[in-house]
C-alpha positions as CSV (number, residue, x, y, z in Angstrom):
1,M,107.7,-12.0,65.3
2,T,107.3,-15.5,66.4
3,F,106.3,-16.7,69.9
4,N,109.8,-18.0,70.7
5,E,111.5,-14.7,69.4
6,L,109.2,-12.8,71.6
7,K,109.8,-15.3,74.5
8,A,113.6,-14.9,73.9
9,G,113.3,-11.2,73.9
10,V,111.4,-10.9,77.1
11,L,113.8,-13.3,78.9
12,N,116.7,-11.3,77.9
13,L,115.4,-8.2,79.6
14,D,116.8,-7.5,83.0
15,Q,114.4,-8.2,85.9
16,S,113.0,-4.8,86.3
17,E,111.9,-4.6,82.7
18,Q,110.6,-8.3,82.9
19,K,108.5,-7.1,85.7
20,R,107.2,-4.1,84.1
21,F,106.3,-6.1,80.9
22,I,104.3,-8.5,82.9
23,L,102.4,-6.1,84.9
24,E,101.4,-4.1,82.0
25,M,100.8,-6.9,79.4
26,L,98.7,-9.0,82.0
27,T,96.4,-5.9,82.5
28,E,95.7,-5.5,78.7
29,I,95.5,-9.4,77.7
30,M,93.9,-11.1,80.7
31,P,90.3,-9.8,80.2
32,K,90.7,-10.8,76.6
33,V,92.5,-14.4,76.8
34,C,91.8,-15.7,80.2
35,T,88.1,-16.4,80.4
36,D,88.0,-20.0,81.6
37,E,88.5,-21.6,85.0
38,A,91.6,-23.6,83.9
39,C,93.4,-20.3,82.8
40,L,92.1,-18.6,86.1
41,N,93.3,-21.4,88.1
42,R,96.9,-21.3,86.7
43,I,97.0,-17.5,87.4
44,R,96.0,-18.1,91.0
45,N,98.7,-20.5,91.5
46,F,101.1,-17.6,90.9
47,V,100.0,-15.8,94.0
48,D,99.2,-18.5,96.5
49,E,100.3,-18.1,100.4
50,E,103.6,-20.0,99.7
51,T,104.5,-17.7,96.7
52,I,104.1,-14.5,98.7
53,K,105.5,-15.7,102.0
54,T,108.9,-14.4,101.5
55,Y,107.6,-11.1,100.3
56,R,105.4,-10.7,103.2
57,G,108.4,-11.5,105.7
58,Q,110.6,-8.8,104.1
59,H,107.8,-6.3,104.2
60,M,106.5,-7.2,107.7
61,D,103.2,-8.4,106.4
62,G,102.4,-4.7,105.2
63,I,103.1,-3.0,108.3
């Protein structure tokens, strides 16, 4: 399977399955492939304050 076939397959999943895929795959591959500062910085950008602002508002900041 090529990268593009894999990407298309993941993008064709429904949102809950995409989320499951990301959560399960990240925990397995991150320690192996994301070992440099550039990779870690890119991952950190996904969870910056602006990104999670809506979630925190919906969930009353974890109350």
